[in-house]
N, C-alpha and C positions, 0 to 999 in steps of 0.2 A: 394422600391421606384418604381414608375411607369416610363414607358418608355417616353423619351422626343424625339420629332421629330428630333432634331438636332443630337443627339447621341443615338445609340441603344446599350445597354449593352448586353453582352452575358449571356446565361442561367447559365454558370458556375461561373459567377461573383457573390460572396456572397452579394455584395451591391445591386445587381440587383433583388434579391429575396424579395418578399413581405412576411411579417409575416402571419401566420395563413393560409397558403396554397394558397394565392391569386397568380395567375400566372401573372407576369408582361407583358407577351406577349399578354394577353387579354385586357390590358388597354393602352391607349395612352392619353397623355395630351399635351396641347399646351405649348409653351415656357412661355407664360404669366401665365398660371395656375401653372406651375412648379415654376416660380419665386415667385408667391403669396404663395404657400405652403412652399417654402424655407424661405421666410420672416417670416411667421407664426412660423415656427420651430425655427428660430433664436430668435424671441420674447420670446418664452417659455423658451428657453435656458438661455437668459439673466435674466428672472424672477427667474429661479431656482438658478442662481448664486447669485442674490440679496438676495434670501431667505436663502441661505447658510451663507452669511455674516451676515444677521440679526440673524440667529440662533446662530452663534458664539458670536456675541455681547451680546445676551440674556444670554448665558451661562456664559460669563464674568461678567455680571451684577449680576447674581445669586450668583456666587462665591464671588463677592465683598460684597454682602449684607449678606452673612453668618456671624454668630457670630464666635468668636474665638473658642468657644466650639465645634461648628459644624465642623469648619475647622480641629480642632484637632481630632475629632472623625473620619472624613474622612481619615486623614493622618494615624491614628492608624490602621484603617481597611486595608488600602493599605499596610502598613508596615507588619501587621500580615500575609496577603496573600503572600507577597514577602518572608517573613521568612519561611512560610510553603513550598513554592516552592523550596527555597534554601535547606531546610532540606531534601526534597525529592531528589533533585539532589545529595546532599552529601551522602545520604543513598545508592543511585544507584551506585555512583562512588566507595564507599567503598566496596559494594558487588562485583562489577566488579573486583576490585583489589584482593579481597579474592579469587574469582573464578579463576583468572589468576594464582595466586600463587599456589593454591591447585592443579590445573590442571597440572601445570609444575612439581610440586613435586610428584604427584601420577602417572603421565604419561597417563592421560586421555584427551579426547578432551574437550577443554574449552567450545565450543559451546554446546555440550551435557550437560555439567555440569551447564552451565548458564540457561538452560531450566528447570532444576529441582528446586523444592521448597527448601527453606531454606535461611535464611539471615545471620545466625551466622557462624563463622568459623567451629564450631563443626558439624553443619548440612551439610555444604558444603563438609567437609571431609568425613562424613558418606556417602553422595551421591557419592563421588569420589571412595570410597572403594567399594561401590555396583557396580558401572560401571566397575571398574577394575576386580572385581571378575567375573562378567558376561562375560567380554571379555576374560579372561584367560580360563574360562570353555568352551568357544566356540572353536571347533576345526578349525584349519586353513585349513587343507586339509581333504577331505573326507576319511573315512576309507575304505580300500580295503582289502578283506580277504586274497588274495594270494600275496599281496604287488605288484601287477601289473605284475606278471610274465606271466600270460596267457592273451592273447588278449580277449576282450569282445566278446561274441557270437553276431553275426549279428542279428539285429532285423528285423522282417518281417512287412509287411504292415498290416497284420491282427492283429499282437500284438499291433501295434500302435493304430489301430482303436478300440481295446478292452480296452484301457486305459479309465477309467471312468471320471477322472478329466479333464475337457475341457482345462484348462491351460496347464497341463502336456502333453496332447495329441497334442496341437498346438506346443509346444516346441519340442516334439519328431518328429513331421512332419518336422519342420524346420531343425532339426539336421540330418534328413535322407531324405532330399529332393530328392535325386537320386531315391528313390523308387517310386516317384510320377511323374516321367517324362515319 
């Protein structure tokens, strides 16, 4: 909206900004021009409301002029779509129940199990067994040759810089930050 001489909107006011990059500070209009533009806007707004009502009445007339067979066909189409959505919701709910039961029974994370493929109980159980086997095979603690009896040899700055993997090198630097002070 353009600036009016009586009130001057701020640049941060969203209503004060013109669309398409027009800067309202560059334009000023008189109060009469503003009132004329506002009246024009209100006229188009009322026409739009009238057209909305007319469109609604037209849709009602079209519905009234349909034959019983057309109305039945429309209702059947809506019913089939609703039944398809309902079946999909029921399938999802049933799978979620199966996943929750199997996850609790097998002791695996339900979120992981839910992300895996399979809709039947047998497929979900097979996935749960796979996850459980992988988790059991993964060691909880790192293996240490001397069971931690000897302290680890101190690492030098040159050894850290010789690490080829950049991620491991950054981690080693962070763990031994005292070498870099």
